[in-house]
MARTORKOL-499993 format. One record per residue (C-alpha): residue number from 0; x, y, z. Coordinates in steps of 0.25 Angstrom, whole numbers, plus 5000, padded with zeros to 4 digits. Example, Ala and Ser with C-alpha at 12.3 -4.5 7.8 and 13.67 -1.06 7.14 Angstrom:
<sites>
{num:0 X:5049 Y:4982 Z:5031}
{num:1 X:5055 Y:4996 Z:5029}
</sites>
This chain:
<sites>
{num:0 X:5424 Y:5338 Z:5369}
{num:1 X:5437 Y:5341 Z:5371}
{num:2 X:5443 Y:5357 Z:5371}
{num:3 X:5453 Y:5365 Z:5377}
{num:4 X:5449 Y:5377 Z:5386}
{num:5 X:5461 Y:5388 Z:5386}
{num:6 X:5462 Y:5392 Z:5401}
{num:7 X:5474 Y:5403 Z:5397}
{num:8 X:5480 Y:5408 Z:5384}
{num:9 X:5490 Y:5418 Z:5388}
{num:10 X:5505 Y:5417 Z:5389}
{num:11 X:5514 Y:5417 Z:5401}
{num:12 X:5509 Y:5431 Z:5404}
{num:13 X:5494 Y:5429 Z:5406}
{num:14 X:5486 Y:5441 Z:5400}
{num:15 X:5475 Y:5448 Z:5406}
{num:16 X:5465 Y:5437 Z:5396}
{num:17 X:5477 Y:5426 Z:5395}
{num:18 X:5480 Y:5418 Z:5407}
{num:19 X:5493 Y:5409 Z:5405}
{num:20 X:5489 Y:5397 Z:5395}
{num:21 X:5482 Y:5385 Z:5400}
{num:22 X:5470 Y:5377 Z:5395}
{num:23 X:5463 Y:5364 Z:5399}
{num:24 X:5458 Y:5353 Z:5389}
{num:25 X:5443 Y:5350 Z:5392}
{num:26 X:5442 Y:5337 Z:5384}
{num:27 X:5445 Y:5322 Z:5387}
{num:28 X:5455 Y:5319 Z:5398}
{num:29 X:5452 Y:5334 Z:5404}
{num:30 X:5450 Y:5344 Z:5409}
{num:31 X:5465 Y:5345 Z:5409}
{num:32 X:5472 Y:5357 Z:5412}
{num:33 X:5484 Y:5362 Z:5402}
{num:34 X:5493 Y:5370 Z:5410}
{num:35 X:5490 Y:5378 Z:5422}
{num:36 X:5491 Y:5393 Z:5421}
{num:37 X:5486 Y:5404 Z:5430}
{num:38 X:5472 Y:5403 Z:5436}
{num:39 X:5468 Y:5388 Z:5430}
{num:40 X:5458 Y:5384 Z:5439}
{num:41 X:5448 Y:5396 Z:5437}
{num:42 X:5452 Y:5395 Z:5423}
{num:43 X:5446 Y:5381 Z:5424}
{num:44 X:5434 Y:5385 Z:5430}
{num:45 X:5432 Y:5396 Z:5420}
{num:46 X:5433 Y:5387 Z:5407}
{num:47 X:5423 Y:5377 Z:5414}
{num:48 X:5433 Y:5366 Z:5419}
{num:49 X:5431 Y:5362 Z:5433}
{num:50 X:5447 Y:5362 Z:5438}
{num:51 X:5445 Y:5349 Z:5447}
{num:52 X:5441 Y:5341 Z:5434}
{num:53 X:5454 Y:5344 Z:5429}
{num:54 X:5460 Y:5330 Z:5425}
{num:55 X:5473 Y:5335 Z:5424}
{num:56 X:5484 Y:5345 Z:5419}
{num:57 X:5496 Y:5346 Z:5408}
{num:58 X:5505 Y:5356 Z:5411}
{num:59 X:5513 Y:5359 Z:5397}
{num:60 X:5525 Y:5366 Z:5405}
{num:61 X:5530 Y:5372 Z:5419}
{num:62 X:5529 Y:5386 Z:5415}
{num:63 X:5521 Y:5394 Z:5425}
{num:64 X:5513 Y:5400 Z:5415}
{num:65 X:5508 Y:5385 Z:5414}
{num:66 X:5508 Y:5380 Z:5427}
{num:67 X:5507 Y:5392 Z:5436}
{num:68 X:5490 Y:5390 Z:5439}
{num:69 X:5494 Y:5376 Z:5442}
{num:70 X:5497 Y:5376 Z:5458}
{num:71 X:5483 Y:5385 Z:5459}
{num:72 X:5475 Y:5375 Z:5453}
{num:73 X:5480 Y:5364 Z:5460}
{num:74 X:5477 Y:5372 Z:5471}
{num:75 X:5463 Y:5376 Z:5467}
{num:76 X:5458 Y:5361 Z:5464}
{num:77 X:5463 Y:5355 Z:5477}
{num:78 X:5456 Y:5368 Z:5483}
{num:79 X:5443 Y:5363 Z:5474}
{num:80 X:5442 Y:5350 Z:5478}
{num:81 X:5452 Y:5341 Z:5469}
{num:82 X:5459 Y:5331 Z:5476}
{num:83 X:5463 Y:5320 Z:5463}
{num:84 X:5477 Y:5322 Z:5458}
{num:85 X:5477 Y:5331 Z:5445}
{num:86 X:5485 Y:5325 Z:5433}
{num:87 X:5496 Y:5335 Z:5430}
{num:88 X:5505 Y:5333 Z:5417}
{num:89 X:5516 Y:5338 Z:5412}
{num:90 X:5532 Y:5337 Z:5408}
{num:91 X:5540 Y:5332 Z:5420}
{num:92 X:5547 Y:5346 Z:5421}
{num:93 X:5534 Y:5354 Z:5421}
{num:94 X:5528 Y:5343 Z:5433}
{num:95 X:5540 Y:5346 Z:5441}
{num:96 X:5540 Y:5361 Z:5441}
{num:97 X:5524 Y:5360 Z:5444}
{num:98 X:5527 Y:5353 Z:5454}
{num:99 X:5537 Y:5361 Z:5461}
{num:100 X:5527 Y:5374 Z:5458}
{num:101 X:5516 Y:5367 Z:5466}
{num:102 X:5526 Y:5363 Z:5477}
{num:103 X:5531 Y:5378 Z:5478}
{num:104 X:5515 Y:5382 Z:5478}
{num:105 X:5514 Y:5374 Z:5490}
{num:106 X:5500 Y:5371 Z:5490}
{num:107 X:5499 Y:5364 Z:5502}
{num:108 X:5491 Y:5352 Z:5498}
{num:109 X:5481 Y:5360 Z:5494}
{num:110 X:5483 Y:5356 Z:5477}
{num:111 X:5477 Y:5346 Z:5469}
{num:112 X:5486 Y:5335 Z:5467}
{num:113 X:5494 Y:5333 Z:5455}
{num:114 X:5498 Y:5320 Z:5447}
{num:115 X:5509 Y:5323 Z:5441}
{num:116 X:5510 Y:5317 Z:5425}
{num:117 X:5524 Y:5319 Z:5419}
{num:118 X:5523 Y:5318 Z:5404}
{num:119 X:5533 Y:5318 Z:5394}
{num:120 X:5534 Y:5325 Z:5380}
{num:121 X:5524 Y:5317 Z:5371}
{num:122 X:5517 Y:5312 Z:5382}
{num:123 X:5502 Y:5307 Z:5378}
{num:124 X:5490 Y:5308 Z:5388}
{num:125 X:5478 Y:5301 Z:5386}
{num:126 X:5464 Y:5309 Z:5387}
{num:127 X:5451 Y:5303 Z:5387}
{num:128 X:5442 Y:5300 Z:5373}
{num:129 X:5454 Y:5299 Z:5364}
{num:130 X:5460 Y:5312 Z:5367}
{num:131 X:5476 Y:5312 Z:5370}
{num:132 X:5483 Y:5322 Z:5375}
{num:133 X:5498 Y:5323 Z:5368}
{num:134 X:5510 Y:5330 Z:5373}
{num:135 X:5523 Y:5336 Z:5366}
{num:136 X:5535 Y:5344 Z:5372}
{num:137 X:5534 Y:5357 Z:5368}
{num:138 X:5546 Y:5368 Z:5364}
{num:139 X:5546 Y:5377 Z:5375}
{num:140 X:5556 Y:5383 Z:5387}
{num:141 X:5551 Y:5370 Z:5396}
{num:142 X:5546 Y:5357 Z:5393}
{num:143 X:5531 Y:5359 Z:5388}
{num:144 X:5519 Y:5350 Z:5383}
{num:145 X:5510 Y:5353 Z:5371}
{num:146 X:5499 Y:5346 Z:5372}
{num:147 X:5491 Y:5339 Z:5361}
{num:148 X:5476 Y:5334 Z:5365}
{num:149 X:5471 Y:5323 Z:5353}
{num:150 X:5459 Y:5314 Z:5351}
{num:151 X:5461 Y:5303 Z:5344}
{num:152 X:5448 Y:5300 Z:5338}
{num:153 X:5447 Y:5315 Z:5331}
{num:154 X:5462 Y:5318 Z:5329}
{num:155 X:5458 Y:5331 Z:5336}
{num:156 X:5469 Y:5338 Z:5344}
{num:157 X:5472 Y:5350 Z:5353}
{num:158 X:5486 Y:5355 Z:5354}
{num:159 X:5493 Y:5364 Z:5364}
{num:160 X:5506 Y:5369 Z:5361}
{num:161 X:5509 Y:5373 Z:5376}
{num:162 X:5522 Y:5382 Z:5376}
{num:163 X:5531 Y:5381 Z:5365}
{num:164 X:5538 Y:5386 Z:5352}
{num:165 X:5533 Y:5377 Z:5340}
{num:166 X:5541 Y:5364 Z:5339}
{num:167 X:5537 Y:5351 Z:5332}
{num:168 X:5534 Y:5344 Z:5345}
{num:169 X:5520 Y:5353 Z:5346}
{num:170 X:5517 Y:5356 Z:5331}
{num:171 X:5518 Y:5341 Z:5330}
{num:172 X:5507 Y:5338 Z:5342}
{num:173 X:5499 Y:5348 Z:5336}
{num:174 X:5497 Y:5342 Z:5322}
{num:175 X:5483 Y:5344 Z:5318}
{num:176 X:5477 Y:5349 Z:5331}
{num:177 X:5462 Y:5354 Z:5331}
{num:178 X:5467 Y:5364 Z:5340}
{num:179 X:5482 Y:5370 Z:5343}
{num:180 X:5484 Y:5378 Z:5356}
{num:181 X:5497 Y:5385 Z:5354}
{num:182 X:5505 Y:5396 Z:5362}
{num:183 X:5507 Y:5409 Z:5356}
{num:184 X:5516 Y:5415 Z:5366}
{num:185 X:5527 Y:5424 Z:5358}
{num:186 X:5525 Y:5433 Z:5346}
{num:187 X:5539 Y:5429 Z:5340}
{num:188 X:5544 Y:5414 Z:5341}
{num:189 X:5551 Y:5411 Z:5355}
{num:190 X:5557 Y:5400 Z:5362}
{num:191 X:5547 Y:5390 Z:5367}
{num:192 X:5535 Y:5398 Z:5363}
{num:193 X:5527 Y:5400 Z:5351}
{num:194 X:5523 Y:5414 Z:5342}
{num:195 X:5508 Y:5415 Z:5337}
{num:196 X:5514 Y:5411 Z:5323}
{num:197 X:5521 Y:5399 Z:5327}
{num:198 X:5508 Y:5394 Z:5334}
{num:199 X:5502 Y:5395 Z:5319}
{num:200 X:5514 Y:5387 Z:5312}
{num:201 X:5513 Y:5376 Z:5323}
{num:202 X:5498 Y:5376 Z:5321}
{num:203 X:5500 Y:5376 Z:5307}
{num:204 X:5511 Y:5364 Z:5307}
{num:205 X:5504 Y:5357 Z:5315}
{num:206 X:5491 Y:5358 Z:5306}
{num:207 X:5482 Y:5362 Z:5318}
{num:208 X:5466 Y:5368 Z:5315}
{num:209 X:5467 Y:5378 Z:5325}
{num:210 X:5478 Y:5386 Z:5335}
{num:211 X:5474 Y:5394 Z:5347}
{num:212 X:5486 Y:5403 Z:5353}
{num:213 X:5489 Y:5402 Z:5368}
{num:214 X:5501 Y:5408 Z:5377}
{num:215 X:5497 Y:5420 Z:5370}
{num:216 X:5495 Y:5433 Z:5373}
{num:217 X:5492 Y:5446 Z:5365}
{num:218 X:5501 Y:5453 Z:5373}
{num:219 X:5513 Y:5444 Z:5373}
{num:220 X:5513 Y:5437 Z:5361}
{num:221 X:5504 Y:5446 Z:5352}
{num:222 X:5490 Y:5451 Z:5348}
{num:223 X:5480 Y:5442 Z:5344}
{num:224 X:5478 Y:5445 Z:5331}
{num:225 X:5493 Y:5446 Z:5329}
{num:226 X:5494 Y:5432 Z:5334}
{num:227 X:5484 Y:5426 Z:5325}
{num:228 X:5489 Y:5433 Z:5311}
{num:229 X:5502 Y:5427 Z:5316}
{num:230 X:5497 Y:5413 Z:5316}
{num:231 X:5490 Y:5414 Z:5303}
{num:232 X:5504 Y:5420 Z:5297}
{num:233 X:5510 Y:5405 Z:5304}
{num:234 X:5502 Y:5398 Z:5293}
{num:235 X:5491 Y:5392 Z:5301}
{num:236 X:5478 Y:5391 Z:5295}
{num:237 X:5470 Y:5386 Z:5307}
{num:238 X:5463 Y:5393 Z:5317}
{num:239 X:5469 Y:5402 Z:5325}
{num:240 X:5467 Y:5408 Z:5337}
{num:241 X:5471 Y:5414 Z:5351}
{num:242 X:5467 Y:5405 Z:5363}
{num:243 X:5458 Y:5412 Z:5373}
{num:244 X:5456 Y:5410 Z:5387}
{num:245 X:5446 Y:5399 Z:5391}
{num:246 X:5445 Y:5395 Z:5375}
{num:247 X:5439 Y:5382 Z:5373}
{num:248 X:5446 Y:5375 Z:5361}
{num:249 X:5438 Y:5361 Z:5357}
{num:250 X:5445 Y:5351 Z:5350}
</sites>
């Protein structure tokens, strides 16, 4: 079974029912945490994932809402008994900033050790059982990676845009995806981010089957019904929905 579990689906400003956007790949090669926003250790437990079984973390970029939970996660993992190094993947500027954050926290050795794994844009990570993780550079204010989890045997794929304005690299990465998890932060086009209508346009160009909007807020973006209407107005004719906390997306 291959699935992505949404641990948080909100914007940089959480709502009462939406934590900062992050998720966990619970499939071949996993569990693999994608970003660490907020109360990640507890959210993994609530999702039915033992945090001690994590096989790695992929950090899409270094903005605070995507890394703020990492120091406490490493702290909690150590206190709960983890001694094996935890691979942490990301672009070199992302990893450099995160390492400085950990120094500032001064965890005094009470943290699971990190095995830093720098990635370049376009890097490919083999997982297990014919699954591969592909990456592409997004259009954001800081270097940021979009992710594609693809199965060679079935051809099925799940893609996460991460933070981005619409760009060819992400559209190409999402081509033919069974599920496209795409950010929808702003009501109108904005540098570095995507509106619900633009997310629909990306999904339509990519010929994706299903679009799930994250990094979304009914307060900061627009009401949910309006966001779904915007995706329909974009020309996307697949299944469109608003991502939910702890939603399970099976590929």
